[in-house]
N, C-alpha and C positions, 0 to 999 in steps of 0.2 A: 716828727713825721706822723701824719694821721693814718689811722687804720682805714683801708679802703672799704667802701660799702658796695654791696653787690645788688644787681637788679633782681626784682622778683620775676616770677614766670609771667605774671600779668603785664608787667612793664615790657618784658621781652616781646610778648605777643603784640602789644601796642606798636612797638617799633617794627615788627614783622609785617603788621597790617599796613603801616605807612609805606614800607619798602615794596610791598606787593602792589600797591597802587602805582608807584613809580615804575616798577618793573613791567607792569601790564602795559603802560603807555609806551615804554621802550620796545616791548615785545610786539605790539601792534605795528609800530613804525618799522621794525625789523622785518616782520612778515610781509608788509606792503612792499618794501624795497626788494626783498628776496624774490617775491613773486614777479615783480616788475622786471627784475634782471633775468629771471628764468624765461619769461615771455619774450623780452626784447633781445637778449643775447643768444638764447638757445632755441628759439623758435618753438617754445612750448605752447601747446594749445590745450585748453581745458575741455574735455569731452562734455557734451551737453547733459549727460546723465550722471555726472560726477561733480563733487565739490572740489574747489581748489585746495590743494594741500602742499605743504613744504617738502614732504618726503624726508628720507633719512638725512640727506645732506643739510636740509634746512633745519632739522631738529638738532643735529650736532652743532651747527652754527649758532643756533639759539642757546644751547647749553654753554657754548664758549662765550657768548655775549654775557650771559648771567655770571659766569665765573669771572669775567673781566670786570663787570660792574662791582661785584662784592670785593674782589681782590684789590682793585684800584683804590677804593675808598678805605678799606681796612689797612692797607699798607701806607697810603698817603697820610691819612689823618686819624686812623683808628676807629672811624665811624662812617656808617652809611648815612644817607640823608634821614632815614627813619630813626636810626640810633641817635642822631644829633638832636632831633626833636624831643626824644625821651631821655636825653642826657646819659646815654650809655656809650662806653668806649670799650674796645677790645685791645688787650695788651698781652705781652708774653709774661712769663712767670716772674721776670725781673721788673715788670712795670713799664717796659719799653714797647714801642710800636712793633707789630708783628712783621715778619718778612714775607716775601711772596710765596715761598714754599709752605709756610705755616698757614697763610691765608687760603691757598688752594686746598690744602689738606682739610682745613676747617670747613670750607665750603662743601667739599665732597662728603665729609662725615655728616654735615647738617642735613643733606639730602637723604642720606641713608637713614638717619634718625627720623626724619619725617615719614619716609616710606615704611618704617616699622612702627606705625601708629603713634609717632611722636615720642617714642620711649626715651630718647635722649633728652628731650625737653622736660618730660615728666620727672626725670632723674633730678632736675634742679630743685624739686620740692623737698627731696630728702637730703640733698647735699648741704653740708654745713655752710658753704660759701655760695650757695645757690648757683652752682656751675652745672652746665649741661655735660652730657657725655662727650660731645664733640669739643667742648672746651678742654676737658680733662685729657682726652686722647691726643689732641693737637698741641698740648702744653701751652694753652692760651687761657685767658679768663676775661670775663666782662666785668666791668665795674661802673659804678655811678660817678658822674662828674658833679662835683659840689657846685652849688650856685654861687 
């Protein structure tokens, strides 16, 4: 059995950048459909002096959409599309795919980590296995897929 290799912070950021592009496209589509539904079904009109916004319900729906995107890919294949490009996979401590609970915990912790100036990601620089705080707390890890 070979020893797993772990992705560097730079590789993780590359995968995050790719996923950000994909999530931005999905978010734009979500916003358009949400506003259309708000206007068509709930007779919402946008005041002339205001910009259209999704409101709290739209924001919560968007967060749920993001949670579904990441959780679906992490549970199904261990990789988002960005992670696949950069040959990164997420597994549990036994090397198996993570379950839905772990995926959702990991996703929530990653947001907290980003909100705290990325401290959880910076942690990977000093961790011997290059793991982030949300990896450690959720009992998951990222590793490189060999060519």
